[in-house]
N, C-alpha and C positions, 0 to 999 in steps of 0.2 A: 489730424489725429495720429497718423503713423509716425510723424517726426517726433511727438512727444514720447511715444513708447520707445523709439530708437534712442532718444536722449536719456532715458532711464535705464535702458537695457544693461549697460555696463555695471550698474549697481546690483542688478538682480543676481549676478553670478557670485557675488560676495557671500561667503559662508557665514551664517549666524547660527549659533547653537541652539536648536530646539531638542532637548534631551528627553529621553523616555523616563517614565516613572521608575523609581529605584525597585529592584527585586528585594531589597532589604530596607524597608521604609524605617524612619525613625520611630522609636518607641518610648512611651512614657507611662508610669504607673501612678494612678491617683491614690491619695491616702484616705482611708476610711476613718471616721471619727464618730464618736457618740454625742459629742457636745453640739449644741446649737450655736451657730455663728451670727454675729451682727455685722451685716454689710454696711460699713460706714466709711470705707476708703482708707483705713489705717493699718490693716493686717497685723494688729497687735496681740491677737489671741495666740496662745501657746501652739496651737495646731499649725499655724502659718510658719512658725519658726522650725517645726519638725519636718514639714512637707518638703519633698524633693523638688529641686528647681530644673527648669529647662530654659534654654535661652534662644532667642530669635537672632540667629547669626548669618542667616543667608540674605544678602541684599538682591532684590529684584530690580529695583529703580534707584538711582540711574545706572549703576553698573552691575549687571547680572553676574552673580558668583562672588562678588567682592564681599568681604566681612562687613558686617554692620558697624556704622560709625559710633553708635551708642548702645549700651547694654540695655536689653530688654528681657527681664527675668519673669517667668510665669510659673505659678503653683496651682495644683488642682487638688481639692479635697472634697469629701462628700459625707452626707449622713443620710438617714431615712427620709428627710424631707427636702433637701436641697443638694444641687451640685454647685460648688463654689469655685470660682475662678479668681485668682488674684494676680495682678501684674504690677510690677515695678519698673518704671520706664525712665531710665536715666536720661538727663538732659542738662544743659548749662545755659539755656536761654533765659531763665528767671521765671518766677512764679506767675507774674503778671503779663507774660509774653507769649504764652501758648496760643496757638491759632484756633479760634472758634468764632467765626463771624456772626453766629446766632445760635440760639438754644432750641430750635425746633427740633421736634422728633422727626427722624428720617431726613436728616440733614445731607447735604451734598458731600460725597465721600472725599473728593479732592481738595476741599477747602478746610480741613479740620486736622489737628492733631488727634489721632484716634488709635484705639487698640480693639481688636476684634477676634472672634473665633468662629470657625466653621465646623460644625459637628454632624457627623454622618452616623447616626445611631444604628441604622440597619446594615451598615459596612457594605452598601452596594456599589460604592466608589462613583456615584452619580449625583445623589441628592444630599442636600445639607440645610440645616437650620444655622442661620447666621445672626449672631449678636455682636453689637458694637457699642462703644462708649467714646465720646470725645473727652477732652481734658476737664471739661466742666459738668460731666455727668449726663449729658443729653444722649439719648438712646437712638440707635439706628438698627433695625432688624429686617430681615427679609428671609424667603425661602428660595433656594437655588436648585434648578434642575438642569443637569448636564452642563452647567455653566453657560447656558444658552438662554434659558427662560428663568424669569424671576418674578416672585410675588413681593414687590418692594413695600407694599402696604400691609402685608401681614404684621400684626402687632402681638409679639410674645408677651406673656406675663412673666416678668422677672424684675429684680431690683438691682440697680448698679449705682454706686457712690464713688466719688473721686476725692482725691486730696492732692493738692499742688504745693510744691516747694521750689527752692531755687535750684536744687540738684535733680529733681525727679518729679514725676507725677504718678499717682497710684490709682488703679481701677480695681474695684472689688465688686464681683457679680455674685448674686444669690439666685439661682435658677430653679424654680420648683420643678420636680419631676413630671408634673402634669403638662408642663410646656414642652417637654421633650418627646422624641418619638423613638422607640426602640422596640425590639422583639419582646414577645411575652416571656416572662420569668417568674420563678417561685420565690425569688428574693434570695436564693442561695447560689445559684450558678453564675459563675463570672462570665462576662461578655467582653468582646473586643470591638471598639468603636473607631471609626476614622475621624481624625481631628486635625486641624491646622489652626495655628495662631498667626496673626499679622499685625504690624504696626505701621502707620504712616506718620513720619516726622515732618511736619509741613514746612518748618523753617528751611530745611534743605531739600524738601519734597522727595524724601527718601522712604521707600517701601521695603520693609524687611519681613521675613517669614521664618517660621520654625522648620517646616518641611519644604525643601526647594521645589520650585516650579519655574518653567521658562517665562521670560518677560512678556511673550505674546499671550499668555494666559493669566488668570487671576487666581488668588488663594482659594477660590470656590471650585476649582478643578479637583474633585475629590479622589481621582485616581492617582493624584500626587500627594495626597494627605499622608500624615503619619498615623501611628496607631496608638490609642489609649488602651492599655492592656489591663485585663483583670478587674474591671469595674463590675460591681455587684448592685445593680439598681434594685429598688423595691418593686413588688408586683404592682401593676396599675390598680388605682382605686376602683372600688366597685362601681362608683357613679361616675366621677370626674365630669361634671356638669358645671358649665358656666351659665348663669342666668343674669341677663343685663336688661332690666326693665327701665323705662324712662317716663318722665312726665314733661309735657310741652305745653306752654302758653304762647299763642301767636296772635298778634294784632296786626291787620293788614289793611291798606287803603289804596285805591286806584282812582285815577282821573283820565279821561280821554275818550275820544270817539271810538278807538279800537279797543281799549281795555275796559271801558265802562266806568261809571262813577259808583264806587261802592266802598263800604267800610264794615269790617266785620272782625269778631274776635273768636277764637277757637281754642278749646282745651282738648288735649289728646293724650292718650296713654297707649303704650305699646312696648315692644322690646324684642329681644333675641334670646334664644337658647342654643348653647353650644354643647353637645353631648359627645364626648370621646367614647363611642361605643366599644372600641378596642384600640390598641396601639396603631392600628392601620386605618381605622374607620371613624370619620367624624360626621355627624349630623347636625346641621344648623337649621333652626326654625326662626322665622320672623313673622311678626304680626303688627299690623298698623305701621309699617315701615316708614321711617322718617330719615331724611338726609339734610336737615335744616343747617346743620353745622359744616357741611362739606364745603371745600374751597370752591370758589366761583371760577368759571372759565376765563382764561386770558383772551381778550379780544385780538383779532388779527385782520389785517386788510389783505384779503386774498386777491392777487392779481394773476394767478395761474388759472389754467383750464381744469384743474383737479379740485375735487371736493376736499374740504378741510376736515382732517381727522382730529377731533378733540378728545383727549384721553378721559377715561373713567376716573371720577373723583369720589365716589360714594363707597364707603368702607365695606358694606356687605358684599358688593360685587367684586371689590378689589381682592378680597382674600380668596385664595386658591384660583385667581384668574388665570395663572400660567397652565393649569390643567386644561381649561376650556379655550386656550388661545391658539388653536389650530389656524394656520393661514399665514399669509405674507405680510411683512411689514419691513420698512427700512431698518437696517442694522444701525443702531446708535444714530439714527436720523441722518446718516451720512452715506453709508455703504449699501449696496444692493439695489439701488434704484428707488423711485418715488411711489411705486404701486403699492397700494393695500388691497388684499383680498382677504376678508375676515368673514367666515361662515357665521360666527357668532360674535356679536359686539353688545355688551350689556347695556350701553346707553340707549338702546331701542326700547328698554323696559322702563316704565315709570316716567317717560319724557315724551312729549309730542313733537311734531316736526319743527316747532319753533322753540324747543328746549324748555317749555313750561311743564312743570311737574304734574303728573297725573298720580293720584293716589294708589299706593300698593296696599292691598288689604291683607295679604298673607303670602308666604312663600316658604320654600324649603330647599336645602342643598345637601346632598349626601356625597362624600368623597371617600373613596378607598384607595390607599396607596401602599404598595408593597414593593418588595425588591423586584418582582417580575412584571407587575401590571399596575395600571392606574384606571380607576373607574369613577365617574362623576355623574350626577344628575341634578338638574335644577327644575323647580316648578315655582312660578310666580303667578299670582292672580292680581290683575290691574283693574282698578275701578273705571268709571265712565270717562271716555276720552276718545278722540279721533272718530266721533260718530257712533260709537258702540257702548252699550251699557257696561260691558265688561270684556276683558281680553285675558286669555290664559297663554302663558308662555312655557314651553317645554324645551329642555336641553338634555341630551344624552351624550356622554363622552366616554370612549374606551381607548386606551393605549397599552401596547404590549412592548416590553423590553426584549430586544432580540440580540443576543450576544452581549459583549461587554459594554458598547456604547451606541447601540442602535435602538430604533423605536419605530413602530408602526402604530397607526391609530385610525379612528373614525369618530365623527361627530354628526349628530342629527339634531335639527332644531325644528320646532312647529310653533307658529303663531296662530291662535284660533279665537275667532269671535263669532257673533251671530251672523255677520255679513260675509266673512271670508275665512279662508284657511290657507296659509302659506308655509311652505316647508322647504328645508335645505338639508342636504346630506353631503359629506365629504369623507374622502379617504386621504390620509396624509403619512409622511414617512420622513424619518431623519436617520442618516448613516453617517458615522464618523469612521472613515476608512483608516485613518492613522491620526497621529497628533497633529497634522497640518491640514488635510483634506477632509471636508465634510459635504454632504448633500441633503437638501430638504426639498420636498415637493408635495403636491396635493392636487386632487382632482374633486370637484365639487359641482353639484347640480342643485337647481332650485325649481320649485313648482308653485304656481299660483292658480287655485281652482277657480277664483272669480274671473280672472283674465284668460284662463285656459292657456297659460304660457309656461314653457319650460326653458331653463337657461343653463349654460355650462360655463365653467371657468377651470383653469389649471395653471400650475406654475411649477418650475424647477429652478433650483438655485445651487450653483456649485460655489464653495467658499474655500480658499486656500490661504492659510495664515502661517507666517513665520515671524521670528523676531525682526526680520528685515522688511517684509511687505505683506499686504493683504490683497489678494486678487479675487474677483467674483465675476460670475455671469449668471444673470437672472432672466429667464424666458417665461412670459405670461401670455395666456389666452383667455379672453372674456367675450361671450357672445352678447348680442343686443339685449336679449331677454333675461340675462342673468340678473336676478333680483333677490338678494338674501334679506328677507323681511326682518330678520333678527341679527343681520350682519352689516357689513360695510364694504363697498367697493369704490375705488377712486374714480374709474371711469369704464365704460362698456363699449362693446364693438371695437376692441382693439386686439392687436397682437403686438408685444413689445419685447425688446431686447435691451438689458442694461449690463454693460461690460465695463469694468474699471479696475484700477490698481492704485493702491495707497502705500506709500513706502515710509520706512522709519530708518533713516541713515544716521548713524553715530560714528564719527571719526575724530581722531585726535587733533586734526588740523582745524576743527571748528572753534570758533571762540568760546571762551569758558562759560559765558552767559547763555549759550545755546545748548540745550540738551539734545535735539534731534532736528535734522532736515527731513521734512515729510512732504515731498512732492507727490503729485497724484494726477490721474487722468480718469474722468468719470463720464461715461456716455450713455445716453438713452435714445432709442429709436422706437416710434409708435407708428403702426400701420393699421389701416382699416381692415378689420376681419373679413368684411364683405367684399371689398374691392381690391385689397392689397396695396392701396395707395398710401404713400407716406403722409401722415398727418401731423407729426411733430418730431423734432430731433433736437438734442442738446449734446454738445461736447464742451465739457468743463475741464480746465487744466489749472492746477495750482503749482507751477514750477518753483516758485518761491514761497515756501511755507516752512515756518521755523516754530517749533515749540521750545519755550525758554526754560532755564532751570528753575525759575520761580513759578512755573505754571502759566505764564503769559504766552501770548501768541503774536507773531509778526508774519503776515502773510499777504500774498497777492494772488489774483486769479483772472483768468480770461474765459469767456464763454462764447460759443458760436451756436446760434439757434435757428431753426427753421420751423415755421408755423403754416400750415395749410388748412385754413378755415374753410369748412364746408357750410357753416351757418353763422349767422351774426353772433359776436362775442362782445360782451359789455362789462368789462371790469370797472369797478367803481363808478358806474353809470356812463362811461364813454363808449359810444357805439363804434364797433369795428366791423366793417363789412367782410363777407367772405372773400378769400383770395389767398395768394401765396405771399409769404412774408419771410425774409431772410435778414438777420440782423446780428450784431456783434457787441458784446458788453465786457467791461473790465471792472475790477474792483479790488479793494484792499481791506484788511482787518487788523486792527491793533487792539490787544487786550492785555491788561495788567495782571499781576499776581491776584487771583481771586480770594485768597485767604487774608489779605492785608486789611488793615482798618480802612483804608481807602482803596477802592478798586473800580475798575470801569472798562469799557469797551467801545470801539468806535468802528463802524463798518460803513463804507461808502462805495456804491456802484454806479456806473454811468454808461451810457451807450444807447443803441438803438432798442426799440420795443414796438413790434408790428410796424406801422407806417410812420411812427414819430420817435421821440426821444424821451428817455426816463432816467431821472435821478433818484437813487434810493439811499436813505440814511437810516442807520440803526445805531442808536447810542444808549448805553447803559451806564449807570453809576451807582455806587453803593458806599454808604458811610456807616462803619461799624467800629467805633473807637474802642468799645468793650463788648464782650459777648451778649450783654444784657440790652444793648440798643443796636437796632439795624434799620436803617433808612435806605431805600432804593428808589431809583428813577429809570424808566425806560421810555425812550422817545423813538418813533418811527415816522419817517416822512417820505412820501412818494410824490415827486414832481413830474407831471406829464407835460410834454411840449408837442404842439402841433399834432395831436393825436386824433385818430378816428376819422369818421365821415365829415365832421365839422371842424376838423383841424383844431381841437380844443386845447387850451392850457388849463391845467387843474392841479391843485395841491391838496393832498389828503394827509392828515396827521392822526397819530395814535399816541396818547400819552398815558402812562401807568405810574402811579406812585404808590409805594408800599412802605409799610412801617411795622416793626415788631419790637415791642417793649416787654422784657421778661424780668420778673423777679426771681425766678428759677426755671429749670427746664420744665417745671410742672404748673407754672402760673404765668400766662402771657396774654398780652393784648396785641391784636393784629388789625392793622388798618390797611384798606385797599381802595384805590380810586382809579377809575378808567374814564378817559374821554376820547371818543373816536368821531372825527369830523365827517365820516362817510354818511352817517345817519344821525349826526348830532347827538350821540349817545354820551350821557354822563351817568356813571354808576359808582356807587359807594358801598363798601362792605366793611363792617367793623365787628370785631368778635373778641370777647374775653373768653379764654379757655383756661379752666382750672382742673387739673388732674388731682383731686384731693386724696385719692388712694389709687394704687395701680388699676388703670383702665376704667375708672370711675370718673365722671366729668360733670362739671357745671359749665353751661354755655350761656352767654348773653350775646345775641347777634342782632345788629341793625343793617338793614339793606334799604337803599333808596336808588331810584333810577329814573331818568327821563330821556326820551328819544323823540325824534321826529317821525310821525307816522306817514303812511302812504298819502294821506290827504294834506300833508305839510303842517299839521297841528302837533302840539307837544302832548306826548303821552307820559303820565307819571304813575310810579307806584312806590310805596314805602311799606316796610314791614318791621316789626320787633318781635323778637322771640326769646324765651327763656326756657332752657332745657336742662333737666337733671337726669343723669343716668347712673346706675349703681351696679357694680359687678359683684355677684355672690358666687363663690367657688364651692361646689359640694363634692 
């Protein structure tokens, strides 16, 4: 490991500019109008011609500080009902060549021609509402907190339309005041808000912004934002309530020794109420909660000793998830190590151990956010499941902002039923010492009254980021009895250290098709907390890793591993006896431009694996000739040779087919098929989604699956549902 660090050391000394926020930030003044505007993507009303323009002149990628290659003009006007943002984005690529592989909401940022804004209504220089549109009018929105935590699945109520020509594309936003968050006002006093605008031109993979920020950050770092001066928003409405009822018809059939033979039809009514009690306080109520339209989980073949972390996909729990997300997780799935320590993980609510849904009869969530502190509470009541007639879930969260960029907090959870009560408490902290160095940490305890057990876990993480490199050190401690009933932990009875460095070298001598050389070294060491014995070790190095100008990747890596098994381990059914194993693996990754009409990636790894040999193949392909058609394929293969006690040879495959056909960003058909040879799983999910008015939907969903049960017989289940939801804003 030392030789890799020595190899990289000469580059660490190269100066890269990470500048401080300007003491005189850029300023803009929106224009107030009486007229009602029609958001149609044409900017042809007289008010647009009168409004003052600002321009996105600062290039962040690929050359920090260089002038933008194409003009991006932005205007802001408002009336008593809406804040309007219009953007004229010059280009020469042609009206039919703007990059948008698909039209789904909350698309992948780096795959699209897009324009967006980050708005800090409270001017706390920490938090932002982020609204975006691609060239075809598909929306992407999120909430950002300190540019470290994000609510990607928050859906704001706003309208955006676009128009494309051979010389430019235009985006026009109409944002209701109810969607925005700002201090109380009498409708007469002017306010100053933090704001930034950004554009990604995907043909050249160029990111430009209005208010400059370093390349190591994103446009969501609001301490680098400009100022929108003199805006006079209306007072909050007296009610500001969203009522979203739904009707659901579900037909379900099961066959098999494990699932039982049954067929039934159900009709269900329920809904949600969102009440903006004040600009800082939101109350959500849910009754007969349903998640039938949620995305299905992507299957994985887990061959590690870690538990798999499946992300939350249910909308109610996704919104405001960042407030309750205290704990440790990998940074961008790459940096910081592999450990998860989450005192609260919402997938423990409404799902049993086998991920089968359990009815949620009612629930509530209260969230208070201000410049100084954040407070949140959740109550959910779950119906019969896991051997209890009902279960109540409680979550309380508090965080306090300290200084300009620091935060301390606490979270408490409790799972209560007739048979047991399990509780978790945690104290956490985040400190940003300067633009480059930050620290996060947590101490958490659990208590189980039935087992009469207490558990403890803790972590600390240092993160140092510049334009040239990112370095980290993560230290974790988890006792054997640590068991967050409403949370998630990767493994217990360990202490671990993850240390790594990831570089971003850009030099004139590099070929023109290479944007950056990104070598890195990533290490993880796991020891038994009881004995201090080394139980697992990984040293991964990617000395030849290149990010290409078009967004593709060309990389190779090597990995040295140590496994010290204290008990039998059986990945994909292959029994490996306890003992000491030392092995070495190699691999490479090739990935094309992800925004093109044809894109794909291929990763191949080979080398030792415990006492045998393992080949891994991960291949992805996508065909998207126009934004309205998107077809994808994912294939994973694991080939085991001379493995385990019986020196087995075994091949395990996972195949995923996806399709998305869109008539518009608001009417789409999505198909999803999975086949996993581990348990002979075949699963189909087909969904028609129509957003017939903002945040009001019609869903038609068909699910079918069959798999091999523990008795080697086939288990089958099918369901069809129709769901209608309607949003009414008061």
